[in-house]
N, C-alpha and C positions, 0 to 999 in steps of 0.2 A: 500219807498226810501226818504232820506232827502238830499238835496244839501247844501253843506257848501262852503261859499266864504272864502278862507284860509286867516286867519288874525292873530290868536294867536298862541303862542309858542306850546301849547298842540297839536293843530291840525297839526301844521308844523312837530312835531315829529311823528304823526301818518302817515302823508303823506311820510315822509322819510322811515319809517319802511315798508310801503306798497310797495314803489317803490323797495327797496332793496330785498324784499322777492318775487317779481313778476317775473316770468321767462322771460316775453316778454318785460320787461322794457328796455328803452335805457338810456344811461347816461344823456341825455338831460331832462329826467323827474326828475332828482335830483333838489332839491330846490336851490342848490348853483348857478344855471345858472340864476334863477330869480334875485338873487342879482347882478350878472354881468350885466344884461340887464338894471336893473333899475339904476345902477351906471353909466354906459357908455352912454346909449342912453336916459335915463329919461322916458321911456315908462311905461304906466300903465300895470300891469300884473295880470289880473283877474284869479286866479287859483281856479279851481273847483273840489270839492271832494264830492263823493256820499257815504253815510252811510246807512245801513239798520235800522230796527226798534230797534235793540239792540245796535246801535252805532258803529258797526263794518265797517271799511272802505271797500267799494266794488269796488271803482274805482276812478281815478284822471284824470284831464285834465288841463294842463298848457296852458295859452294863453297869447299872447302879443298884446296889443292894439296900433295900429299905426294910428296917425292923421297926414296924409301926405298932404302937400300943393299941391302936384303933382298928387296923386293917390286917395285922399279922406281917408275915415276912414275904417279900416278892422282889423280883428283879425286873428292871425296866431299861429299855434303850430306845430313846434316852429320857430319863426322868426329868421333868420340868420343861421339856422342849418338844416341839412338833416333830422333829425328825431324829433318825438314828437307825438302829437295826443292823442287819447283816450287810456288809460290803464285801463282795467276793468276785473272783474272776469268772467262776463257773458254778454249776449246780453241785459238783463234787465237793468243792471247797466250802460252799454255803452249808451243805448237809454236815460236813465235819464240824463246823462252827455251831450249828443247831444242836448237834449231839453233845458237844462239849459243854454248851449252855445248860442242857438238861441235867447233865452230870453235876454241874456247879449248883444247880438249884437244889438238887437232892442232897448235896453235901452241906448246904447251909440251911436246909430245912425250909425252903421257899415254897409257898403254895402255888405260885404261878410266875410265869415269865411273860412280859408284854413287849413286843418288837413293833416299833413304829416305822413302818416301811413306806417309802414313796412308790415303790414298784413291787409287783407281785413276786412272791417266792415259789419255788417248786418244792412244796412240802405239804405233808398231811396235817400239820398243825391247824387247828381251827382259826378262822379269820373273821374279823369284824370290819365291815366296810361302810360304817355309817358316817364317816367323816370325809370331807374333801378339803383341799387347800384351794384358795381363790387366788388366781394368778393373773396378771395383766401384762401383756406384751407392750414394751415401751418403745415409742419412736425416738429419733435422735434429739428431738427438741420438744419442750413442754408446750409450746403454742399449738403444735399439731395435735397433741393429746387433748388439750383444752377444747379445741374446735370439735372434738368427737364427743365430748360430754353432752348429756341432755341439757337443754336450756334451763330446767329447774335446778339442776345440780350447780350449774355455773352461777346462777343467781344467789344460791345458798352460800357458796363461797365468797361471792362479792358482798353479800350482807355482812358477813363477819368482818371483812376489810372495811367496810363503810362505818362499822362501830368503832373503828380505831384500834383494832387488835394488832399486836405485835407477834411476829414469828421469830424465834431464835433457834438456831441449830448449832449444837456444840457438844462439849464433852462434860467433864465432872463439874465445871462451874454452873451447870444447869441441874445438877442431881437433886438439890433441895426442892426446887420447884416442880421438877418431874415427879418426885416422890409424893409431894403434897397432893397433887391431883390423883396420882395412881392410888394412894392409900385410901382416899375418900371414895374413889370409884369402886374399889374392891369391897369396902364396907357397905356401900349402897347395893352391890350385887349379892351380899351375904357370903362372901368368900374371904377366908383368911389371907392376910397380905404377907408377901415376902419382906424380910427385913431390908432396910435401905442398904446395908452392907453387901447384899447379893449384887445389886446393881453396881455398886462401887467396885466390887471385885471384877465384875464383867468389863467395866470401863478401863480399869487398870490393866487387865489381861489382854484386851483388844483395843488399843488406843487409836489404831487406824481404822479398824473394821466397824466399830460401834459409834453411833452418834445418838444424842438425844435431841428431841424437837419439843418445844414448849410454846404454846400459844397464850399470850397474856393480854389482859385489858387492864389499863391504869395500874399496872405493876402486879396484878394478881393473876397467877396461873390458872387457866380454865381448861386447858387440854394439853396432853402430853403423849409422847410415844418414844419407844426405843427402837432404833434402826440397827440391823445387822447385815452387812454386806459380805457376801462370799461369791467369788467369781463373778458372774454377770447378773446375779440375782440380789436384789435388795429386799430384805424381809422386815416386817414390823411385828415381832413376836408379842409386844405388849403395848397397848394403846389405852388411853383413858380420857374421859371428860367429865367435868362437874355437871351433873345433871340439873343443878339449880339454874344453869345458864344455857340450857339447851335451845331456847327459843332464838338465841343469838348466833347459833351454829358454830361454835368454836371448833367442833370436831371435824366439820367440813373444811374449815380453813387448814386445820392440822393435816388432813389427808392431801388437800390441794398442795400444800407446801412440801410434804415429803415426796409426793410424785414429781413436783418440779425439781427437787433436789436429786431424785433418782436419775431423771433425764439428764441433768446438768452434769452429774458425775459419771455418765456413760453406761449406766446399767441397762441391760436389755430386758429384764423382767422385774416386776414388783409382786411380792408375796404378801397378800393381805392376811395370812394365817388361816387356820382351820375353822370350819364351820359345819353344822349339820345342814343337809340339803333342805332348802326352803324355810329355814329358820330366820329370825329377824336379822342376825349378823350376816347370813348368807345373802339376803336381799340388799342389805346395805352395801356390801362388797360388790355385788353384781351390778349395781346402778353406776359404778365407775368403769364398767366394762370388763371386769374380772371374770375369767372363766374357771369352772371347776376342774381339779385335777384329783382323781380318786386316790384316796389313801387306803392302805392295807395294814391293819393292826393284827399281828399274828400272836398266838398264845400257846405256851406249854402249860399243862394243868397237871398238878399232882393227883393221885387217884381219888376219884369221887368228887373232884372240884368242878365247878362251873365257871364260865368266863366272868370275871368280876364286873361290877358296876360301880366303879369308884369315880363317879362324876355327879354334877349338880342335878342332872336330869332324873336321878334315882329318887323315887318318891320317899324312900327311907330318910333322906336328908332334908326333906321339906321343912320340918319344924326347926331343925338346926339352922337353916339358912334364914328362915323367918326371924329367929331369935338374933342372929348375927347382924342383921340389918338394923336392929334397934340399939346396938351398942354404940356409945359415944366413939368417935374416931380414935382419940388417944388410947381408949381401952382396947379397941380392935387392934391398933398398931402394936400394943404391948403383947397381947395374947397370940395374935395371928401367926407371928414367925415361929412360935413353938409348936403350932399345928401344921403349918403348911409344908414343913420339911418332911413330913410324913405322907403328903399327898403327891402322887406321881404326876 
């Protein structure tokens, strides 16, 4: 087995072909995401490929190297997204990539590696299984799906419609309204927000695969989401709503609209994103009929290190989150992008 650090156009073409032909690939294994991360965040991206003795690609592993003034140095696959990790033909190729990743971590002085796997790996690396992704199998038409919803859920969707809310699904022309809702929602959650340029880069890089959905009332956006389609699955990695209008249920109309869009476009599965079991977001997604799919996050740790807790559930961040919620939205929008680039 030979490890290749992805650099030239020839190997990039082999990488892309391998990902597109592998049945377990996620959209985030595609090389285009490397360009988005480099352009927007400026992080180094050591992408590892393993070949056999005949030069055939046997596996790939995309990595993002973060040098954070707050949390130190670490590698993630994939940073900022739900999925990534090792994609390989067999256990032998996977082990070669894991060993190469550990060597890379030591070379750059990383304290840990985090791999966000959809399926289990045959490895002794410690694993955390606290998260699931909530997925809904889709029928060919939305009316069939609508009939399967609980009556309370259907009434909440209709309520938003009766208020006269408008649903728009499109591209960059909706970016301003999408971001307006998203930024306020992140402030309300106490979470630093991505810069608008991040989403602009995604839209430009994936003009066919990515759509924005915005729910508005009298011209004011109240809920929004970003949709990413890969193969037969449509995912909503980012969704937001303005809590000041929660009683009008714009978020329910948002999800109803994107599920209708998913059926209309021929997707077979809708991915609501990751949640902790029995959390509020888990129950929200479950009411639509979504079922949990166990996620497996594996860690390589430098000597003496413990699995990191770089998430909002860590009590250490409670005071910072509470403070962030008090910031005016323009201030949060100004400061947030300088911090969130260092959060995986």
